[in-house]
N, C-alpha and C positions, 0 to 999 in steps of 0.2 A: 975550216972552221965549223962547218957543219957536222963534220965528224967528231969534233971534240964536244960539241954540244950534245950530240946524240949519246956518246959514251958517258958524258957527265950527267946527262938526263937519266940515263940508265942507272947509273950509280946513285944519283940523287933519289931516284925512284926507290930503288932497293933500300937505301938507307932511310930514306923518307918513310917508306912503308914499314920498316922495322921500327923506326921511331914512333910512328903513329900506332903500331900495334902495342908497343910497351906503354905508350901514353894511354891507350885505350884500356889496357889491363889495369894500369895503375888507377885510371879514373873509375873503373869498375870497382875495384877494391875499395877505393875511397867512398864511392857512392854506396856501396854494399855496407860499409861500415858506418858511415855518417848520415847517409840519406835514405837508403833502402829500408833499414830497421825502423826508423821514425815514421817513414811513409807507410810501411806495412802495418805499424802500430796505429797510425791515423786510419788506415783503411779498415783495420780489424775493429777499431773503436767505432767507426762509422757503421760497419756491418752489425756490430752488437747493438749499437743505438736503434738502427732500423729494425733489427729483429725484436728488440724490446718494444719499440713502438708498435709493430704489428702485433705482438703478443698482447700489449696493453689494449690495442684497438679491438682485438678479438675478445679479451675479457670484457671490455666495455660493451660490445656488441651482445655478448651472452647475457650480461647483467640487464641490458636494455630489453633483450627478449624475455628474460625472466620477469622483469618488471611489467612488461607489456602483458605477459601471460597472467601474472598476478592481478594486474589491473582489470583485465578481461574477466577474471574469475570473480573479482570484487564486484564488478558491474553486474555480472550474472547473478551473484548472491544478492545484491541490492534489489534487482529486479524480482527475484523469487520472494525476497522478504516484502517488498512492496505488494506483490501479488497475494502473499499470505495475509498482509494487513487488510488489503481490500476485501478479501474472502471473509476475513474475520469480522469486518465491519458490516458486510452484508448480512452474514449470519446473525450478528448481534442485532442488526436492524430487523431482520425477520423475527427474531425471538421477541424483540421489544414490541413489534407490531401485533404478534400474537397475544402477548401479555396485555397490551392495551385493548385489543379486541376482546379478550376473555373478561377484562375488568369492566368493560362497557356492557358486555352481555350480562355479567353478574349483577351489575348495578341496575340494569333494565329489568332483570328478573326480580330483584329486590323491590324496585319501585312498583312493578306489576303486582307482586305479592302484597306490598303494603296498600296499593290501591284496591285490590280485591278485599283485603281485610277491612279497610275503610268503608267500601260499598256494602260489605256484609253487616258491618256495624250499623251503618245508616238503615239498611233494610230491616234489620232487627228492631232498630228504634221505630221505624215506620210501622212494622207489624205490631209492636207493642202499643204504639199510639192508636193504631186502628183497633186493636183489641179493646183498649180503654174506651174508645168511642163507641164500639159496638156494644160493650158491656153497659155503658151509660145510656145508650140508645135502647138497649133491651130493657133496662130498668125503667126508662122514661115510657117506652111503649107499653110495658106491663102495667105501669101505674095509670096510663091513659085508658088501657083496656079495662082495668078494674073499675075505673070511674064510670066508664060507660060501656055499654055493649055496642060494639060497632059491627057493621056488616062489611062485606068485602070491599065495597066502593069506599067506605069510610077508612078502612084498613089501608088501602092503597094511597089514599090522600094523606093519611097520617104518616106513612113511610116516606112519601115525597116531602112532606114538611120537615121531617127529621133529617132527611138527607140535605135539604136546603140549609138547616141550621148548622149541620156539621160542615158544609161547604163554606158558610160564613165565618165560622170559627177559625178556620185555617187561615 
C-alpha cells in the first residue's frame, strides 16, 4: 500500500505541478490583462500626482523666495526712503533755523538803526534847544551888559544866574 501511495503521490505531484503551472500562467495572464494594467495605471497616476505635487511645491518655494526677496527689497527701500526723509527734514530744519536767525539779525539791525536815528534826532533837538537857549542867554547877557558895565565878578554872577534860570526852565 505504501508503494501505491508513493507512485500515486508522484503522479499526483507531477500532474498537480503541471496543473499548478497552467493555473499560475492563466492567473498571470488574467492578472496582466485585468489587474496589472489598472494597477500600473494607478501607480503611474500616483507617480504623476507626486511629481506634480513636488513640482508645485518647488514652484511655491520659488515664489515664496521671490516674495521674500521682494519684501526684503521693499523693506530696504522703505528704510532708505525713511532715511532720506529724515535727512531732508534735518536739512529743512537747518535752513529754517538759518532763516530765523538771519531774520532776527536783520530785525535787530533794523531796530538798532531805528534807535540810532531816534537818538540822533533827539540829540539834534537837544542841540537845537541848547542853541536857542544859548542865543537867548547871549541876548539877555548882552542886554544886561549894555545896561550896566560889569566887572569880572559881576560877569561871573550874571552867568551863574542865567544858568540857574535855564536849569529852572527845563
